[in-house]
N, C-alpha and C positions, 0 to 999 in steps of 0.2 A: 316420797322413795318411795325406789320402785318394788312393784310388787314383790321380785324375786327378795328384795333386801330383809321385805316384814316377817318374806316365810324363814327367815333365817334369824331374823329377832322372833320370831313365835321358839322355835326349836331350841334355842341360847334359854330363851330364858327359864324353856319347861326344866332344861337341864340343869340349869346352871348350880341351885340349890344341894344337888350331890355331887357336884363335881367338886364345890367347893367344899365339903366335908369331909369329903374321900377321898385319898391319895389311890393313885394309880387304876383310878375308874376309867374304865372305857363308856366313852357313850358310842353305839353310830347309829344313827333314825333316818328310814326313808321315809318322802312323799307323795302325794300323790293329791293329784287336784286335775279337774276340766282341763287346764293350762298346762300341764305337765309332770314331770317328775323329780326330787329332788334327789339327793343325799350331804347327810352331815353328816363327818365320825369326830367326837368331840375329846378332850380330858386327856385322856393314855393312847388311845385309837395311834398308827400308824398307818401308813396306806392308800388305799380311798379313795376319797376326792382329794386328798391332798396329797395324795402321789404313789403310786404301786398299786399290788392289789389287795383289795379287800379281805380284811381282818374276820376271824370262822372264829364263834362261836355255839356255843353248846344253846341249844333252842329249847329243852327242857318238852314240856306239855304241850308248845308248839308243836311237835312232833305229832299229834291225836289231828289236829287239821288237815294230815298229809295222809295219816289213814282214814279216815273217812273217804279224802279224794279220792283214793283208791279204791274203797268200798264202792264210793258213786260210779265211778268208770265201770266197774265189774256188771253192775245191777243195767247199767246203758249198755250192754255188752249181752246183756241176758246169760250170762256165766254164772248170775248168781242171784238170790234174790230178798230183798231184804228183811221176805218173812221167815227165810230158808232157818228152821229151827237150825240150834248151836252144836245139837247131838249126831248129826246129819253130818257133822265133816267131823269128828271126833268119833269113833267109831272103837267101841272099847271105853270111852274116858268115863268115868262115872261124874256125871252133873247132872244134878237130879233136877226134876221138874219143879215149880213152885206146886204149893200144895192143893190147888186148885187144879192141878195136873196141868195147867196151860206151859208151854216151853220156852222158856230164854232162846231169843230168835237174835239174827247179829242185828239187827233194829234199836234192840234192846239194849247191846253190846254198845252202840254208835250215839246214843241216847243216856247213856250211865243209869236207866229203868234195870236192868238185867236183877237186883238183887245184891249182886256178889259186893264180896267189901270193897275197900278202896287198897287196901293192898294183900295179895296173898297174905294165906293162914299158917304157912310155910316158912315165910319168910324168918330166914333166923340171922339177925344182923347183930353183931355183937364188938368190941371195942378194936377188932382186929379192922373191922369189914367195914364200920357205918363210915367211916371218909368214902365209901366206892361201897353202895349198901345196894346191888341189885347182882355187880359183877360174879358172886360165886350160883347165884340163883338159876339152874339149869331149864331146859326143854319139858324133861320129866319131871320137876318137880311139883311145876310149872300144872302142867295136866294130872300129878297127881294130888297137889294140893284141892283138883276141883270138888274132891271127897266130904272133903272139911266143910265147904258152905254151904249151910244154912240156905235153906229155898227160899223165898220169900212165900204170903201167902197167897197172894195174886200178882199177874203182868200184866201190864208193866209194872213196876213196881214202885214205889217215892224215889225221884231224883237223889240221886247216892253217889254223886261221881268216883270212879275206880280204873285206876292205876291197873288192874290185873282183869277186868273187864275191856279192857281197852289193848292192852297184851293181849290178851288173847282172843280181840280180832284182831289185828297183826296178823298174830302166828298162824292165826284161821287161809285168809286170804291168802300171805308166801303162799303156806301149805298146794293153795287151790291151783296158782298157777304156779306148781312143781318150780321155784326157786327159795332162796330167804329175802326177808323184806328190808332191808337195805338195795337190791337187785329189782325188787317189783316196782319201788317208788320210785326210781331212777331211768325205769324203762317206762312205765305207765303216766309217772307225770312229771316227772323233772325234763325227760328227755324233752315230749312234746313243749313242754313251755323255752325250754332253752335254760334251763337252771343248773347249771356249772360243778357247785361248790355246794350241793348239798350231798348229803350221807350221811356214814357210819365210821368206816374206816376211814384214816388218813393217809396217803403218801407221804413220804419226804419234804413237798414243798406246803404244801396244805397244813402239815405239822410245824411249820415254820410260820404259818401264817394263824395260829389258832392264838389269843386271844387268851392268856394266861386266867384265871379264873380265882376270886381270891371271896373269901365269908364274906356275910354283911360287915364283925371288926373287921374285917383288912389286913386276915391271914392268907397265905396263899391256900388254894382250896385244890381238892384230888378231880382230878374227870373223872369220870361217871361213864360208865358201859354197861349196858341193859340185853344182856343176850340172849334172855330168854322171851322175853315181851320187848321190842326194841320200837316196837309200834307207840307204844306210851311214851317214851318222852329219849330217843334214842341218838336220834337226828341231831346234827352238826349244822351250821350255816352261814352265810354272813344275809344283811341288811339289801344288798343288790336282788340275791337270788330272793329275798322274801319280797321285795318287794315289785318282783318279777309275778309271784305269787299271788298275793295281796291283787292285784293290776288281775291276773285273768280269776276273781272271786270280783269284781266289781265289770265283768266284762269285755273290759275294755281290750284286754289281749288273749288269747288261748284257743281260740276260736273254737271247732267243739268238745275241747276239754271243758272252756272254761262254761257251757251251757250246760255239761254233768257237774258240772265244780255249784253251780245256781239250785242245787235242788242239795243242798248240803244245807243250805240257810232257811230252809221250809222251819218253822217252831214244830215242834213234834210232841214237849212235854213240858211241862211247867220247872220249872226250877226252885220262885220262892221269888217272893220280893219284886214281884213283875218284872223278872228274865223268863225266858221260856230258851228250849234247844232246840237247835236240831242236830244234824248228823255232825255231829261231835263241837261244834260253832256254838256261842252263846249270842243271844239276841234280850237285849234291853233296849229302852226308848230314849235318844239322844238327840238334844236339841231340836223337836218336832216333829221327830225319823224316827230310825232305831239303829246301833250300832250290834255291829257283828261283829263276836272278839270269842281272845286268846288267849291266855298268856302261861307261860311255862314256868320253872325253876329249879335246879340243879344244886348239887355241893356249893359252884362259884359261879353260876349265874343265871340272872333273870332276862326275862324275853316279855314280847308282849307286841300283836298283832291283832289288825281293829279296821273296818269300813264301814261307811255310809254309805248303802250301794242308793240311794237315792239322789245326796251330792255327788256323787264318781270322788268321793276322797276318803283318804287310804292312807295306815300309819304303820311301820313296823319301828321294832325298840329294842336293840341287844346292847345289855349292861353286861361288864364280866366283873360281878358282885350280888350273887344269893338275897335273894330275901332276909328281912332282919325276921332274926328269930318267934317276934313280937303281933307281923303282917296276918294285917286281916285274908278269911279264906275268899277271894272273890276279886272281883273288878275293884279300882282304890285302894290297894294296899303298896301289894309292891312297887321299886321305883321307876323299873318299867313305865308298867300300870298309869301308874301318876303323870307318867312323861307322856305317855302314847295320848292319856285323855287329855291333856293341858294342848298340846298341839296339835288334837282334829279338833277340837271347840275350838284356837286362835283361824286357824286353815278353814273353818266352815263362818268367822268375823274377817280375816281376813280380803279384802277383795283381786279379784282376779287381776292378771296382766290381761290389760286390751289386746 
Protein backbone atom coordinates (compact mmCIF):
# COMPACT_ATOMS: atom_id res chain seq x y z
CA UNK A 1 0.00 0.00 0.00
CA UNK A 2 1.32 3.43 -0.92
CA UNK A 3 2.10 5.74 1.99
CA UNK A 4 -0.50 8.21 0.73
CA UNK A 5 -3.15 5.46 0.86
CA UNK A 6 -2.06 4.72 4.41
CA UNK A 7 -2.55 8.34 5.42
CA UNK A 8 -6.05 8.38 3.93
CA UNK A 9 -6.88 5.24 5.87
CA UNK A 10 -5.62 6.81 9.10
CA UNK A 11 -7.83 9.88 8.56
CA UNK A 12 -10.93 7.95 7.50
CA UNK A 13 -10.66 5.53 10.40
CA UNK A 14 -10.31 8.40 12.87
CA UNK A 15 -13.40 10.17 11.53
CA UNK A 16 -15.56 7.10 10.87
CA UNK A 17 -17.09 6.73 14.38
CA UNK A 18 -18.51 10.25 14.16
CA UNK A 19 -19.57 10.22 10.52
CA UNK A 20 -21.51 6.99 11.07
CA UNK A 21 -23.48 8.49 13.98
CA UNK A 22 -24.15 12.03 12.83
CA UNK A 23 -26.18 13.14 9.84
CA UNK A 24 -24.98 16.22 7.98
CA UNK A 25 -21.59 16.02 9.68
CA UNK A 26 -18.72 17.54 7.71
CA UNK A 27 -15.15 16.79 8.78
CA UNK A 28 -12.24 18.64 7.15
CA UNK A 29 -8.75 17.39 7.99
CA UNK A 30 -5.34 18.71 6.95
CA UNK A 31 -2.16 16.76 7.70
CA UNK A 32 1.54 17.55 7.45
CA UNK A 33 4.39 15.07 7.49
CA UNK A 34 7.99 15.47 6.38
CA UNK A 35 7.03 13.89 3.05
CA UNK A 36 4.23 16.35 2.27
CA UNK A 37 0.79 17.72 3.04
CA UNK A 38 -2.66 16.27 2.43
CA UNK A 39 -6.25 17.53 2.67
CA UNK A 40 -9.37 15.46 3.30
CA UNK A 41 -13.04 16.53 3.28
CA UNK A 42 -15.33 13.82 4.57
CA UNK A 43 -19.03 13.31 5.17
CA UNK A 44 -21.31 16.15 4.12
CA UNK A 45 -18.45 18.38 2.97
CA UNK A 46 -18.42 19.64 -0.60
CA UNK A 47 -15.52 21.28 -2.39
CA UNK A 48 -11.98 21.08 -1.09
CA UNK A 49 -10.15 17.95 -2.19
CA UNK A 50 -13.34 16.79 -3.93
CA UNK A 51 -13.32 19.79 -6.27
CA UNK A 52 -14.25 23.42 -5.77
CA UNK A 53 -13.28 25.78 -3.00
CA UNK A 54 -12.59 24.81 0.60
CA UNK A 55 -15.51 24.91 3.02
CA UNK A 56 -15.37 27.54 5.78
CA UNK A 57 -15.98 26.79 9.48
CA UNK A 58 -16.05 28.77 12.70
CA UNK A 59 -12.83 27.83 14.54
CA UNK A 60 -13.77 29.10 18.01
CA UNK A 61 -10.90 29.26 20.46
CA UNK A 62 -8.27 28.20 17.92
CA UNK A 63 -8.55 31.96 17.26
CA UNK A 64 -6.55 32.43 20.46
CA UNK A 65 -3.44 31.07 18.74
CA UNK A 66 -3.74 33.79 16.12
CA UNK A 67 -4.05 36.34 18.92
CA UNK A 68 -0.85 35.16 20.56
CA UNK A 69 0.84 34.98 17.14
CA UNK A 70 -0.02 38.66 16.75
CA UNK A 71 1.38 39.33 20.22
CA UNK A 72 4.66 37.54 19.41
CA UNK A 73 4.97 39.47 16.16
CA UNK A 74 4.52 42.83 17.88
CA UNK A 75 6.97 41.87 20.64
CA UNK A 76 9.59 40.91 18.04
CA UNK A 77 9.16 44.31 16.37
CA UNK A 78 9.62 46.09 19.69
CA UNK A 79 6.14 47.60 19.60
CA UNK A 80 5.43 46.23 23.07
CA UNK A 81 6.82 43.76 25.61
CA UNK A 82 5.35 40.71 27.28
CA UNK A 83 6.07 42.30 30.66
CA UNK A 84 4.11 45.46 29.83
CA UNK A 85 1.31 45.99 32.37
CA UNK A 86 -2.18 45.82 30.91
CA UNK A 87 -3.13 49.12 32.56
CA UNK A 88 -0.54 50.86 30.35
CA UNK A 89 -2.89 50.28 27.42
CA UNK A 90 -6.17 50.95 29.24
CA UNK A 91 -6.08 54.50 30.58
CA UNK A 92 -9.01 55.19 32.84
CA UNK A 93 -10.04 51.53 33.03
CA UNK A 94 -10.35 50.09 36.53
CA UNK A 95 -8.37 46.85 36.33
CA UNK A 96 -7.09 46.31 39.85
CA UNK A 97 -3.61 44.89 40.57
CA UNK A 98 -3.15 41.71 42.58
CA UNK A 99 -3.45 42.00 46.33
CA UNK A 100 0.35 41.93 46.64
CA UNK A 101 0.55 44.95 44.31
CA UNK A 102 1.78 43.12 41.20
CA UNK A 103 0.29 44.18 37.87
CA UNK A 104 -1.45 42.04 35.26
CA UNK A 105 0.79 41.91 32.18
CA UNK A 106 0.27 40.96 28.55
CA UNK A 107 2.07 37.67 29.27
CA UNK A 108 -0.45 36.87 31.99
CA UNK A 109 -3.31 37.37 29.53
CA UNK A 110 -1.59 35.17 26.93
CA UNK A 111 -0.99 32.32 29.40
CA UNK A 112 -4.33 32.45 31.27
CA UNK A 113 -2.53 33.35 34.50
CA UNK A 114 -4.04 36.83 34.93
CA UNK A 115 -6.60 35.83 37.54
CA UNK A 116 -9.38 37.04 35.26
CA UNK A 117 -12.43 34.75 35.13
CA UNK A 118 -13.39 32.55 32.20
CA UNK A 119 -16.20 34.90 31.15
CA UNK A 120 -16.89 38.61 31.75
CA UNK A 121 -18.80 39.11 35.01
CA UNK A 122 -21.28 41.39 33.27
CA UNK A 123 -22.02 39.13 30.31
CA UNK A 124 -25.77 38.57 30.41
CA UNK A 125 -27.02 35.50 28.54
CA UNK A 126 -30.79 35.25 28.22
CA UNK A 127 -33.15 32.91 26.42
CA UNK A 128 -33.16 35.39 23.56
CA UNK A 129 -29.33 35.56 23.28
CA UNK A 130 -28.20 32.08 24.33
CA UNK A 131 -27.80 30.91 20.73
CA UNK A 132 -25.36 33.77 20.00
CA UNK A 133 -24.26 34.70 23.53
CA UNK A 134 -21.60 37.34 22.81
CA UNK A 135 -23.34 39.20 20.00
CA UNK A 136 -24.78 41.99 22.15
CA UNK A 137 -21.76 42.33 24.43
CA UNK A 138 -20.00 45.64 23.70
CA UNK A 139 -16.47 46.94 24.08
CA UNK A 140 -17.72 49.45 26.63
CA UNK A 141 -19.14 46.59 28.68
CA UNK A 142 -15.89 44.64 28.31
CA UNK A 143 -13.83 47.47 29.77
CA UNK A 144 -16.38 48.47 32.39
CA UNK A 145 -16.70 44.89 33.59
CA UNK A 146 -13.01 44.66 34.48
CA UNK A 147 -13.72 46.61 37.65
CA UNK A 148 -15.95 43.75 38.82
CA UNK A 149 -13.14 41.20 38.64
CA UNK A 150 -11.74 40.12 41.97
CA UNK A 151 -7.94 40.53 41.98
CA UNK A 152 -5.82 37.44 42.70
CA UNK A 153 -3.55 37.25 45.71
CA UNK A 154 -0.45 37.40 43.51
CA UNK A 155 0.70 37.12 39.91
CA UNK A 156 1.10 35.03 37.94
CA UNK A 157 -2.10 33.49 39.24
CA UNK A 158 -2.76 29.75 38.89
CA UNK A 159 -3.85 28.78 35.39
CA UNK A 160 -7.53 29.54 34.72
CA UNK A 161 -8.68 29.45 31.12
CA UNK A 162 -10.12 32.88 30.34
CA UNK A 163 -12.02 33.98 27.26
CA UNK A 164 -12.15 37.37 28.93
CA UNK A 165 -8.38 37.59 29.27
CA UNK A 166 -7.64 36.55 25.70
CA UNK A 167 -10.41 38.74 24.36
CA UNK A 168 -8.93 41.68 26.26
CA UNK A 169 -5.51 40.88 24.80
CA UNK A 170 -6.92 40.95 21.27
CA UNK A 171 -8.57 44.30 21.99
CA UNK A 172 -5.29 45.78 23.25
CA UNK A 173 -3.22 44.53 20.31
CA UNK A 174 -5.66 45.90 17.75
CA UNK A 175 -5.85 49.21 19.59
CA UNK A 176 -2.05 49.51 19.65
CA UNK A 177 -2.06 49.05 15.86
CA UNK A 178 -4.86 51.58 15.43
CA UNK A 179 -7.15 49.11 13.67
CA UNK A 180 -9.64 46.34 14.40
CA UNK A 181 -8.73 42.79 15.37
CA UNK A 182 -9.60 41.20 12.04
CA UNK A 183 -7.54 43.71 10.06
CA UNK A 184 -4.58 43.27 12.43
CA UNK A 185 -4.57 39.48 12.03
CA UNK A 186 -5.03 39.67 8.27
CA UNK A 187 -2.20 42.16 7.86
CA UNK A 188 0.42 40.72 10.19
CA UNK A 189 -0.34 36.98 10.26
CA UNK A 190 -2.53 35.89 7.36
CA UNK A 191 -0.90 38.08 4.71
CA UNK A 192 2.70 36.91 5.26
CA UNK A 193 1.57 33.27 5.38
CA UNK A 194 -0.59 33.42 2.27
CA UNK A 195 -3.75 32.69 4.25
CA UNK A 196 -6.67 34.15 2.31
CA UNK A 197 -9.88 32.72 3.77
CA UNK A 198 -9.34 33.39 7.47
CA UNK A 199 -11.25 36.29 8.97
CA UNK A 200 -14.49 37.31 10.64
CA UNK A 201 -16.66 39.09 8.11
CA UNK A 202 -17.84 37.01 5.15
CA UNK A 203 -18.56 38.43 1.73
CA UNK A 204 -21.33 36.86 -0.35
CA UNK A 205 -19.03 34.29 -1.97
CA UNK A 206 -17.46 33.14 1.30
CA UNK A 207 -20.83 33.05 3.06
CA UNK A 208 -21.97 30.45 0.54
CA UNK A 209 -18.90 28.40 1.49
CA UNK A 210 -19.69 28.55 5.23
CA UNK A 211 -20.65 25.04 6.32
CA UNK A 212 -23.89 25.07 8.36
CA UNK A 213 -23.19 24.41 12.03
CA UNK A 214 -25.09 21.99 14.23
CA UNK A 215 -25.60 21.23 17.90
CA UNK A 216 -24.24 17.90 19.07
CA UNK A 217 -27.81 16.62 18.88
CA UNK A 218 -27.91 17.48 15.18
CA UNK A 219 -30.11 20.57 15.23
CA UNK A 220 -29.13 23.59 13.11
CA UNK A 221 -27.11 26.06 15.18
CA UNK A 222 -26.76 29.82 14.98
CA UNK A 223 -23.44 31.32 14.02
CA UNK A 224 -21.59 33.18 16.74
CA UNK A 225 -20.45 36.80 16.74
CA UNK A 226 -17.96 38.18 19.27
CA UNK A 227 -17.68 41.91 18.47
CA UNK A 228 -16.13 42.93 21.81
CA UNK A 229 -13.74 39.98 22.26
CA UNK A 230 -12.94 38.67 18.77
CA UNK A 231 -9.47 37.58 19.87
CA UNK A 232 -11.06 34.92 22.06
CA UNK A 233 -12.87 33.05 19.30
CA UNK A 234 -14.32 35.00 16.38
CA UNK A 235 -12.29 33.77 13.42
CA UNK A 236 -13.62 31.62 10.59
CA UNK A 237 -11.26 29.61 8.46
CA UNK A 238 -10.64 26.58 6.26
CA UNK A 239 -8.57 23.47 6.75
CA UNK A 240 -6.25 24.66 3.97
CA UNK A 241 -5.59 27.96 5.76
CA UNK A 242 -5.07 26.29 9.12
CA UNK A 243 -2.66 23.84 7.54
CA UNK A 244 -0.54 26.78 6.33
CA UNK A 245 -0.65 28.14 9.88
CA UNK A 246 0.47 24.75 11.23
CA UNK A 247 3.30 24.64 8.67
CA UNK A 248 4.53 28.02 9.89
CA UNK A 249 4.35 26.87 13.51
CA UNK A 250 6.35 23.79 12.54
CA UNK A 251 8.96 26.08 10.98
CA UNK A 252 8.70 24.55 7.50
CA UNK A 253 7.16 27.69 5.98
CA UNK A 254 6.60 31.29 6.95
CA UNK A 255 10.14 32.69 7.02
CA UNK A 256 10.75 35.31 9.68
CA UNK A 257 7.20 35.03 11.02
CA UNK A 258 7.74 31.31 11.63
CA UNK A 259 10.68 32.16 13.90
CA UNK A 260 8.42 34.50 15.85
CA UNK A 261 5.64 31.93 16.14
CA UNK A 262 8.12 29.44 17.64
CA UNK A 263 8.39 31.70 20.69
CA UNK A 264 4.76 30.90 21.46
CA UNK A 265 5.65 27.25 22.09
CA UNK A 266 8.00 27.82 25.03
CA UNK A 267 6.33 26.59 28.25
CA UNK A 268 5.64 29.45 30.64
CA UNK A 269 3.21 28.09 33.24
CA UNK A 270 1.83 24.82 34.59
CA UNK A 271 -1.68 23.85 33.53
CA UNK A 272 -1.91 20.63 35.56
CA UNK A 273 -1.80 16.94 34.78
CA UNK A 274 1.63 17.28 33.19
CA UNK A 275 0.47 19.96 30.74
CA UNK A 276 2.06 23.37 30.34
CA UNK A 277 1.10 26.50 28.45
CA UNK A 278 3.13 28.78 26.24
CA UNK A 279 1.69 31.89 24.64
CA UNK A 280 -1.78 30.50 24.04
CA UNK A 281 -0.64 26.99 23.07
CA UNK A 282 -0.93 24.00 25.42
CA UNK A 283 2.06 21.63 25.52
CA UNK A 284 1.73 18.00 26.64
CA UNK A 285 4.01 14.93 26.50
CA UNK A 286 3.13 12.86 23.43
CA UNK A 287 4.64 9.81 21.73
CA UNK A 288 8.06 10.37 23.24
CA UNK A 289 8.01 14.06 22.29
CA UNK A 290 5.66 16.98 22.93
CA UNK A 291 2.34 17.86 21.34
CA UNK A 292 1.57 21.56 20.97
CA UNK A 293 -2.19 22.03 20.57
CA UNK A 294 -5.35 24.08 20.93
CA UNK A 295 -8.98 23.36 20.34
CA UNK A 296 -12.13 25.41 19.92
CA UNK A 297 -15.90 25.29 19.85
CA UNK A 298 -18.81 27.60 19.13
CA UNK A 299 -22.53 26.80 19.15
CA UNK A 300 -22.28 24.74 15.97
CA UNK A 301 -18.61 23.91 15.35
CA UNK A 302 -15.63 22.12 16.87
CA UNK A 303 -11.95 22.50 15.93
CA UNK A 304 -8.51 21.15 16.79
CA UNK A 305 -4.98 22.10 15.75
CA UNK A 306 -1.90 20.25 16.95
CA UNK A 307 1.67 19.46 15.94
CA UNK A 308 4.81 17.70 17.12
CA UNK A 309 7.70 19.99 16.20
CA UNK A 310 10.38 17.38 16.81
CA UNK A 311 8.79 15.04 14.27
CA UNK A 312 7.61 17.56 11.68
CA UNK A 313 4.04 16.28 11.96
CA UNK A 314 0.86 18.32 12.35
CA UNK A 315 -2.90 18.19 11.89
CA UNK A 316 -5.92 20.47 11.79
CA UNK A 317 -9.50 19.22 12.14
CA UNK A 318 -12.72 21.15 11.56
CA UNK A 319 -16.15 19.70 12.38
CA UNK A 320 -19.57 21.29 11.83
CA UNK A 321 -21.03 19.93 15.08
CA UNK A 322 -20.26 21.45 18.46
CA UNK A 323 -18.95 19.52 21.47
CA UNK A 324 -21.20 17.19 23.47
CA UNK A 325 -22.76 18.83 26.55
CA UNK A 326 -20.89 16.37 28.78
CA UNK A 327 -17.55 16.75 27.01
CA UNK A 328 -14.61 16.94 29.37
CA UNK A 329 -12.54 20.11 29.45
CA UNK A 330 -9.18 19.60 27.80
CA UNK A 331 -7.77 17.42 25.09
CA UNK A 332 -9.57 14.20 24.21
CA UNK A 333 -13.22 15.14 24.78
CA UNK A 334 -14.68 16.77 21.65
CA UNK A 335 -14.84 15.01 18.28
CA UNK A 336 -12.22 17.20 16.60
CA UNK A 337 -9.78 16.51 19.47
CA UNK A 338 -10.25 12.77 19.27
CA UNK A 339 -9.95 12.74 15.50
CA UNK A 340 -6.87 14.96 15.60
CA UNK A 341 -5.05 12.94 18.25
CA UNK A 342 -5.90 9.68 16.49
CA UNK A 343 -4.60 11.05 13.19
CA UNK A 344 -1.37 12.28 14.79
CA UNK A 345 -0.71 8.89 16.33
CA UNK A 346 -1.39 7.25 12.99
CA UNK A 347 0.86 9.67 11.12
CA UNK A 348 3.72 8.97 13.50
CA UNK A 349 3.25 5.24 13.00
CA UNK A 350 2.68 5.31 9.22
CA UNK A 351 5.94 5.03 7.24
CA UNK A 352 6.77 8.08 5.14
CA UNK A 353 6.88 7.88 1.37
CA UNK A 354 10.30 6.96 0.05
